[in-house]
C-alpha positions as CSV (number, residue, x, y, z in Angstrom):
1,M,124.2,149.0,94.4
2,S,122.7,146.3,92.1
3,D,122.3,142.8,93.6
4,A,123.2,141.5,90.1
5,A,126.6,143.2,90.3
6,K,127.2,141.7,93.8
7,L,126.2,138.1,92.6
8,D,128.4,138.6,89.6
9,A,131.3,139.3,92.0
10,V,130.7,136.1,93.8
11,R,130.3,134.2,90.6
12,Q,133.6,135.6,89.2
13,L,135.5,134.7,92.4
14,L,134.2,131.1,92.2
15,Q,134.9,130.9,88.5
16,N,138.5,132.1,89.0
17,A,139.1,129.6,91.8
18,F,137.5,126.7,89.8
19,P,138.1,127.5,86.2
20,K,136.9,124.0,85.0
21,G,133.9,124.1,87.2
22,T,130.3,124.5,86.5
23,I,128.4,127.0,88.8
24,Q,124.7,126.6,89.7
25,E,123.0,129.4,91.6
26,D,119.7,129.4,93.4
27,V,117.8,130.8,96.4
28,D,118.9,129.0,99.6
29,P,116.1,126.7,100.7
30,D,116.3,128.2,104.2
31,E,116.1,131.7,102.7
32,I,119.3,132.9,104.3
33,G,120.7,134.2,101.0
34,R,122.0,132.8,97.6
35,R,123.4,129.3,97.3
36,F,126.2,128.6,94.8
37,T,127.2,125.1,94.0
38,V,130.4,124.5,92.0
39,T,130.8,121.1,90.4
40,C,134.4,120.4,89.4
41,Q,136.2,117.2,88.6
42,G,133.6,115.1,90.3
43,A,133.5,117.2,93.5
44,R,130.9,119.6,94.7
45,Y,131.7,122.8,96.6
46,I,128.7,124.6,98.2
47,T,128.5,128.1,99.7
48,V,125.5,130.2,100.8
49,I,126.2,133.9,100.8
50,S,123.9,135.5,103.2
51,R,121.6,138.4,102.3
52,E,123.2,140.2,105.3
53,F,126.6,139.9,103.7
54,L,125.4,141.0,100.2
55,D,123.6,144.0,101.6
56,S,126.6,145.1,103.5
57,H,129.2,145.2,100.8
58,A,129.7,146.9,97.6
59,P,130.4,144.7,94.6
60,E,134.0,145.8,94.3
61,R,134.7,144.7,97.9
62,I,133.0,141.3,97.9
63,A,135.9,139.3,96.5
64,G,138.4,140.8,98.9
65,K,136.1,140.2,101.9
66,L,135.5,136.6,100.8
67,N,139.3,136.1,100.3
68,S,139.9,137.5,103.8
69,F,137.5,134.8,105.2
70,L,139.5,132.1,103.2
71,L,136.3,131.0,101.6
72,I,137.9,129.2,98.7
73,E,140.4,127.3,100.9
74,H,137.5,126.2,103.2
75,L,135.4,125.1,100.2
76,R,138.3,123.0,98.8
77,D,138.8,121.4,102.2
78,M,135.1,120.8,102.8
79,K,133.6,119.2,99.7
80,D,129.9,118.5,99.8
81,T,129.6,120.6,103.0
82,T,127.7,124.0,102.8
83,V,129.9,126.9,103.9
84,I,127.7,129.8,105.0
85,V,129.1,133.3,104.7
86,T,127.8,136.1,107.0
87,N,129.3,139.5,108.1
88,G,130.8,137.6,111.1
89,G,132.7,135.2,108.9
90,L,132.2,131.6,107.9
91,S,130.1,128.8,109.5
92,L,128.9,125.4,108.6
């Protein structure tokens, strides 16, 4: 599967969760995966989606898996803190 489709799935999940937000995407400085920063109403929400996670999931399963990890809820609770997503779940 295409990496672009997988990254699009992450972007779409974030856009749906933060409809008024602006999403920036770049390579994580530690090279773990892709970093997404959502700026919304003066707050920043940051997640790194690991390469391991992206490689292990088809695009159509990514949103469901991230939802099962409660990614959006954790991002909302932890403004300005990077939440890392791996196959094992979430970490800081």
